[in-house]
C-alpha positions as CSV (number, residue, x, y, z in Angstrom):
1,M,152.3,11.9,256.7
2,L,153.4,8.4,257.6
3,V,154.0,6.0,254.7
4,K,154.9,2.3,255.0
5,I,156.5,0.3,252.2
6,N,157.8,-3.3,252.2
7,G,161.3,-4.4,251.3
8,S,163.5,-7.4,252.1
9,A,167.0,-8.2,253.4
10,V,168.9,-11.3,252.4
11,Y,170.6,-13.3,255.1
12,G,172.3,-16.5,254.0
13,V,170.1,-17.9,251.2
14,E,166.8,-16.7,252.7
15,A,165.1,-13.3,252.7
16,L,163.7,-11.5,255.8
17,P,160.8,-9.0,255.5
18,I,161.8,-5.4,256.2
19,T,159.3,-2.6,256.6
20,I,160.4,0.9,255.5
21,E,158.5,3.5,257.5
22,V,158.9,7.1,256.4
23,N,157.4,10.0,258.4
24,W,157.6,13.6,257.4
25,I,157.8,15.9,260.4
26,S,157.2,19.3,258.9
27,S,157.7,21.3,262.1
28,S,161.4,20.6,262.5
29,G,164.3,21.9,260.4
30,K,166.7,18.9,260.4
31,D,167.9,16.9,257.4
32,P,166.4,13.5,256.6
33,M,167.8,10.6,258.7
34,I,167.8,6.8,258.5
35,V,167.5,4.7,261.6
36,G,167.3,0.9,262.1
37,L,170.9,-0.2,262.0
38,P,171.7,0.9,258.4
39,D,175.3,0.4,257.1
40,N,177.1,3.1,255.2
41,A,175.7,2.0,251.8
42,V,172.2,2.5,253.1
43,K,173.0,5.9,254.7
44,E,174.5,7.1,251.4
45,S,171.2,6.4,249.7
46,L,169.9,9.8,250.7
47,Q,172.5,11.4,248.5
48,R,171.5,9.3,245.5
49,I,167.8,9.9,246.2
50,E,168.3,13.7,246.4
51,S,170.1,13.7,243.1
52,T,167.3,11.6,241.6
53,F,164.6,14.0,242.9
54,K,166.3,17.1,241.4
55,T,166.9,15.4,238.1
56,N,163.3,14.3,237.7
57,G,161.5,17.4,239.1
58,Y,160.7,16.4,242.6
59,D,161.6,18.1,245.9
60,M,163.7,16.7,248.7
61,P,162.0,17.8,252.0
62,R,164.1,20.2,254.0
63,T,162.3,19.6,257.2
64,K,162.8,16.5,259.3
65,V,162.1,13.1,257.6
66,V,162.7,10.0,259.6
67,V,163.2,6.7,257.8
68,N,162.9,3.6,260.0
69,L,164.0,0.2,258.7
70,A,162.1,-2.3,260.9
71,P,162.8,-4.6,262.6
72,A,165.4,-2.2,264.0
73,D,167.7,-4.8,265.6
74,I,168.8,-6.4,262.3
75,K,171.7,-4.9,260.4
76,K,170.6,-3.5,256.9
77,S,173.2,-3.4,254.2
78,G,173.5,-2.8,250.5
79,T,172.0,-0.4,248.0
80,A,168.8,-2.3,247.3
81,F,166.8,0.0,249.7
82,D,167.3,3.1,247.5
83,L,164.0,2.7,245.6
84,P,161.7,1.9,248.5
85,I,163.2,4.8,250.6
86,A,162.8,7.2,247.7
87,L,159.1,6.2,247.1
88,G,158.5,6.5,250.9
89,I,159.9,10.0,251.0
90,L,157.8,11.1,248.0
91,G,154.7,9.5,249.5
92,A,155.3,11.0,253.0
93,S,155.8,14.5,251.5
94,E,152.6,14.1,249.4
95,Q,154.4,14.5,246.1
96,F,152.4,11.6,244.4
97,E,149.0,10.2,244.8
98,N,147.8,6.7,246.0
99,A,150.8,6.4,248.3
100,E,148.7,4.1,250.6
101,I,148.9,1.4,247.9
102,L,152.7,1.1,248.6
103,S,152.1,-1.2,251.6
104,Q,150.6,-3.9,249.3
105,Y,153.9,-4.3,247.3
106,V,157.5,-5.3,247.9
107,V,159.8,-2.8,246.2
108,M,163.6,-3.2,245.9
109,G,166.2,-1.5,243.6
110,E,169.3,0.6,243.5
111,L,169.1,4.1,242.1
112,S,171.6,6.0,239.9
113,L,171.8,9.7,240.2
114,D,169.3,10.3,237.3
115,G,166.7,7.8,238.6
116,E,167.7,4.7,236.6
117,V,167.0,1.5,238.6
118,R,170.0,-0.8,238.7
119,P,170.1,-4.5,239.4
120,I,170.4,-6.0,242.9
121,K,171.5,-9.3,244.5
122,G,169.1,-11.9,245.9
123,S,166.0,-11.3,243.8
124,L,164.9,-14.9,243.8
125,P,164.8,-15.4,247.7
126,I,163.1,-11.9,247.9
127,A,160.4,-13.1,245.4
128,I,159.9,-16.4,247.3
129,Q,159.5,-14.4,250.6
130,A,157.0,-12.0,249.0
131,R,154.8,-14.8,247.7
132,K,155.0,-16.5,251.1
133,L,153.7,-13.4,252.9
134,G,150.9,-12.9,250.3
135,F,151.9,-9.5,248.9
136,K,150.1,-8.2,245.8
137,G,153.2,-7.9,243.7
138,L,157.0,-7.3,243.6
139,I,158.8,-4.5,241.9
140,V,162.4,-5.1,241.0
141,P,164.9,-3.8,238.4
142,A,164.2,-4.9,234.9
143,L,167.5,-6.9,234.7
144,N,166.3,-9.0,237.8
145,A,162.7,-9.4,236.6
146,R,163.2,-12.8,234.9
147,E,165.0,-14.2,237.9
148,A,162.2,-13.1,240.3
149,G,159.6,-14.1,237.7
150,M,160.4,-17.8,238.2
151,V,158.2,-17.6,241.3
152,N,154.6,-18.4,240.3
153,N,151.5,-16.9,241.8
154,L,153.2,-13.5,242.2
155,N,153.0,-10.5,240.0
156,V,156.6,-9.4,239.3
157,Y,157.2,-6.0,237.6
158,G,160.5,-5.1,236.1
159,V,161.3,-1.3,235.9
160,N,164.1,0.7,234.4
161,H,163.4,4.1,236.0
162,I,161.8,5.5,239.1
163,K,159.2,7.4,237.0
164,E,157.8,4.1,235.8
165,V,157.1,3.1,239.4
166,I,155.5,6.4,240.3
167,E,153.3,6.4,237.2
168,F,152.3,2.8,238.0
169,F,150.9,3.8,241.4
170,E,149.5,7.1,240.3
171,N,147.6,5.4,237.4
172,G,145.8,2.9,239.6
173,E,148.4,0.1,239.2
174,T,148.4,0.1,235.4
175,G,151.1,0.7,232.9
176,L,153.5,-2.2,233.8
177,E,153.1,-5.7,232.6
178,P,154.0,-8.6,234.9
179,T,157.0,-10.7,233.8
180,V,155.9,-14.2,232.8
181,V,158.6,-17.0,232.7
182,N,157.9,-20.5,231.6
183,T,160.3,-22.0,234.1
184,R,159.9,-25.7,233.3
185,E,160.1,-25.2,229.5
186,E,163.3,-23.1,229.7
187,F,164.8,-25.4,232.4
188,F,164.4,-28.7,230.5
189,H,165.3,-27.1,227.2
190,S,168.7,-26.0,228.3
191,Q,169.7,-28.9,230.5
192,Y,171.9,-30.6,228.0
193,N,173.5,-27.6,226.3
194,F,177.2,-28.3,227.1
195,E,180.1,-26.6,225.4
196,I,182.3,-29.6,226.1
197,D,181.6,-33.4,226.4
198,F,183.1,-36.3,228.2
199,A,183.0,-38.2,224.9
200,D,185.7,-35.9,223.6
201,V,188.4,-37.7,225.6
202,K,190.4,-40.2,223.7
203,G,192.2,-43.1,225.5
204,Q,192.3,-43.0,229.3
205,E,189.7,-45.8,229.5
206,N,190.6,-46.8,233.1
207,I,190.4,-43.2,234.3
208,K,187.1,-42.6,232.5
209,R,185.7,-45.7,234.1
210,A,186.7,-44.5,237.5
211,L,185.1,-41.1,236.9
212,E,181.9,-42.8,235.7
213,I,181.8,-44.7,239.0
214,A,182.4,-41.4,240.9
215,A,179.6,-39.7,239.0
216,A,177.2,-42.6,239.5
217,G,177.7,-42.7,243.3
218,G,178.6,-39.1,244.0
219,H,182.1,-40.1,245.2
220,N,185.0,-37.7,245.8
221,A,188.0,-38.5,243.7
222,I,191.7,-37.5,243.3
223,L,193.6,-37.8,240.1
224,I,197.4,-38.3,240.5
225,G,199.6,-38.0,237.4
226,P,202.3,-36.1,235.5
227,P,201.7,-32.8,233.7
228,G,199.9,-33.2,230.4
229,A,198.2,-36.5,231.3
230,G,194.7,-35.0,231.0
231,K,193.7,-34.6,234.6
232,T,192.1,-31.1,234.2
233,M,190.5,-32.0,230.9
234,L,188.8,-35.0,232.4
235,A,187.7,-33.1,235.5
236,K,186.1,-30.3,233.5
237,R,184.1,-32.8,231.5
238,L,182.8,-34.6,234.5
239,P,179.6,-32.5,234.9
240,T,178.4,-33.6,231.4
241,I,177.9,-37.2,232.7
242,L,176.4,-36.3,236.0
243,P,172.6,-36.8,236.4
244,P,170.6,-33.7,235.4
245,L,169.5,-31.3,238.1
246,T,166.0,-31.7,239.4
247,L,163.8,-28.6,239.7
248,Q,164.3,-28.5,243.5
249,E,168.1,-28.8,243.1
250,A,168.1,-26.1,240.5
251,L,166.1,-23.8,242.7
252,E,168.6,-24.3,245.6
253,T,171.6,-23.7,243.4
254,T,170.0,-20.6,241.8
255,K,169.3,-19.1,245.2
256,I,172.9,-19.4,246.3
257,H,174.2,-17.8,243.1
258,S,171.5,-15.1,243.3
259,V,172.6,-14.2,246.8
260,A,176.3,-14.1,245.8
261,G,175.5,-11.9,242.7
262,K,176.8,-14.6,240.3
263,L,173.8,-14.9,238.1
264,P,174.1,-13.3,234.6
265,E,171.6,-10.6,233.6
266,N,168.1,-11.7,232.7
267,A,169.0,-15.2,233.9
268,T,166.4,-17.8,235.2
269,L,167.0,-21.2,236.8
270,I,170.5,-22.6,236.6
271,S,169.9,-25.7,234.5
272,R,173.4,-27.4,234.6
273,R,175.4,-28.6,237.5
274,P,177.9,-25.9,238.6
275,F,181.6,-26.5,238.2
276,R,183.9,-24.4,240.4
277,S,187.6,-24.3,240.0
278,P,189.3,-21.9,242.4
279,H,193.0,-21.0,242.1
280,H,195.3,-22.5,244.7
281,T,196.0,-19.0,246.3
282,I,192.4,-18.9,247.6
283,S,191.9,-18.0,251.3
284,D,189.9,-20.2,253.7
285,V,187.1,-17.6,254.0
286,A,186.7,-17.4,250.2
287,L,186.5,-21.2,250.1
288,V,183.9,-21.9,252.8
289,G,182.3,-18.4,252.9
290,G,182.2,-15.6,255.4
291,G,182.9,-11.9,255.7
292,G,181.4,-9.2,257.9
293,I,178.1,-9.9,256.2
294,P,178.4,-13.6,255.5
295,Q,178.5,-14.5,251.8
296,P,178.6,-18.0,250.3
297,G,182.1,-19.4,249.4
298,E,183.2,-21.7,246.6
299,I,182.0,-24.9,248.4
300,S,178.5,-23.4,248.5
301,L,178.7,-22.1,244.9
302,A,179.5,-25.7,243.9
303,H,176.4,-27.0,245.7
304,N,174.8,-29.8,243.7
305,G,177.8,-29.7,241.4
306,V,181.6,-30.2,241.2
307,L,184.3,-28.5,243.2
308,F,187.7,-29.0,241.3
309,L,190.9,-28.3,243.2
310,D,193.7,-28.4,240.7
311,E,197.3,-28.9,242.1
312,L,195.9,-29.9,245.5
313,P,199.3,-29.8,247.4
314,E,199.7,-26.1,246.4
315,F,196.7,-25.0,248.5
316,K,197.5,-23.8,251.9
317,R,197.0,-26.4,254.6
318,T,194.5,-24.3,256.5
319,V,192.4,-24.0,253.4
320,L,192.2,-27.7,252.9
321,E,191.5,-28.5,256.5
322,V,188.4,-26.2,256.7
323,M,186.7,-28.5,254.1
324,R,186.6,-31.5,256.4
325,Q,183.5,-30.7,258.3
326,P,181.4,-29.4,255.3
327,M,182.4,-32.6,253.4
328,E,180.8,-34.7,256.1
329,E,177.8,-32.5,257.0
330,R,177.0,-31.2,253.5
331,R,176.5,-27.7,254.8
332,V,178.6,-25.0,256.4
333,T,177.6,-22.8,259.3
334,I,179.1,-19.2,259.4
335,S,178.9,-17.8,262.9
336,R,179.3,-14.2,263.8
337,A,178.7,-12.4,267.1
338,K,175.1,-11.5,266.2
339,V,174.2,-14.0,263.6
340,A,174.8,-17.6,262.5
341,I,174.0,-18.5,258.9
342,D,173.8,-21.9,257.2
343,F,174.9,-22.4,253.6
344,P,174.3,-25.7,251.8
345,A,177.5,-27.3,250.6
346,S,176.6,-30.7,249.0
347,F,179.3,-30.9,246.4
348,M,181.4,-33.5,244.7
349,L,185.2,-32.9,245.3
350,I,187.5,-33.7,242.4
351,A,191.2,-33.0,243.0
352,S,194.3,-33.4,240.9
353,M,198.0,-33.4,241.8
354,N,201.4,-34.3,240.5
355,P,203.1,-37.3,242.2
356,C,206.1,-35.2,243.1
357,P,207.5,-31.7,242.8
358,C,209.0,-32.3,239.4
359,G,205.9,-34.2,238.3
360,F,207.5,-37.3,236.8
361,H,207.6,-39.8,239.6
362,N,206.7,-43.3,238.1
363,H,206.5,-41.8,234.6
364,P,206.9,-44.5,231.9
365,D,209.3,-42.3,229.8
366,R,210.7,-39.5,231.9
367,E,213.0,-39.8,234.9
368,C,212.1,-38.2,238.3
369,T,214.7,-35.6,239.3
370,C,213.5,-35.1,242.9
371,P,216.1,-35.8,245.7
372,P,215.5,-38.6,248.2
373,G,212.6,-38.0,250.7
374,T,211.1,-35.1,248.6
375,V,208.3,-37.3,247.2
376,Q,207.0,-38.3,250.6
377,K,207.3,-34.8,251.9
378,Y,205.3,-33.5,249.0
379,L,202.6,-36.1,249.5
380,N,202.5,-35.3,253.2
381,K,201.2,-31.8,252.4
382,I,197.7,-33.4,252.3
383,S,196.5,-34.6,255.7
384,G,195.2,-38.1,256.3
385,P,191.7,-37.1,257.5
386,L,191.2,-35.2,254.2
387,L,192.4,-38.1,252.1
388,D,190.1,-40.4,254.1
389,R,187.2,-38.4,252.8
390,I,188.2,-38.9,249.1
391,D,186.9,-42.3,248.0
392,L,188.7,-42.9,244.7
393,H,192.4,-42.4,244.2
394,V,193.2,-42.7,240.5
395,E,196.6,-42.8,238.9
396,V,196.6,-41.1,235.5
397,T,199.2,-41.9,233.0
398,P,199.9,-40.0,229.7
399,V,198.2,-41.3,226.6
400,P,200.7,-42.4,223.8
401,F,200.6,-40.2,220.7
402,S,199.6,-43.3,218.6
403,Q,196.3,-43.5,220.5
404,L,195.5,-39.9,219.8
405,S,196.2,-39.8,216.1
């Protein structure tokens, strides 16, 4: 029996429809096989599926079962195809009724060895694609249901175990309740829930004024000053004075974090502007994105928010130079032999650095101990083209104790 079930593969921040075709050929004696450019994680799904079947009283066919992931010329990766392949094998081997209904739904989920359905990446773009193609519903792990449930005009069902899915189809599509999320209410309710506030900062009036100008115009800024002057504290509080996210911006940001697997469990729309602060040992691929299967980097995770680079001269020169094009174009293109993927990267760059290696050049109270020429050599670690893309250069001086007390 031939059974077709729908899934989805995430490329960049968009989802592509994938049809899982399962055919049970009872005359042959070979083990099940998966075709259609699966990676190792997809091939290993047969072992997880066999354990799930034995644990829950189902039989793994011992004659030939062919699983085709169409279109066959696109690389399939990850563990999210476990659940649809398992349902397809059960339907093709006639171990549950109403298998023909499977083609009306998009089903995604990772299986544990006992049949528990584990969370996946990219539920939001998968749900958007399912609604666009007019499917009857979407079945995802329960921990991803609220994320996918943000898409209206689509029935999203969250499941914890494979038996829940089988009973849902056997009982005439009953037994599961669609997940309903009031996106607008939750979004506007949590927009201003900040743990820190720009108003916490005492003194530093000139620097606060400069950051207010940067926030108003979306300007990049660099803070130059000695250790302990408050550069990092000011930068961390900058998102609290930025304009709130619009619904469209929040959707874009949430899609990126969903694809990267950065959303917390049971999360809905990201309601506050992201703040990303990578360590200075970061690689250029981790910053702009990439990998064998391209994933978003820090500049894309900071989309519609703030990217803070603390101790800017300590970053490798190659890491800083790869930001020049994304800062101009507000997007980054990751090209591989078979695929080119665009990630949005409209971020506000805030950098901080010391004026010299010892940190006390031009300090009002401390004397600089750097030898001659060291200060200029230290500043030359940052290239002219990168500094040209930073609009505001702000000198930060320590706040006297009398102003803090």
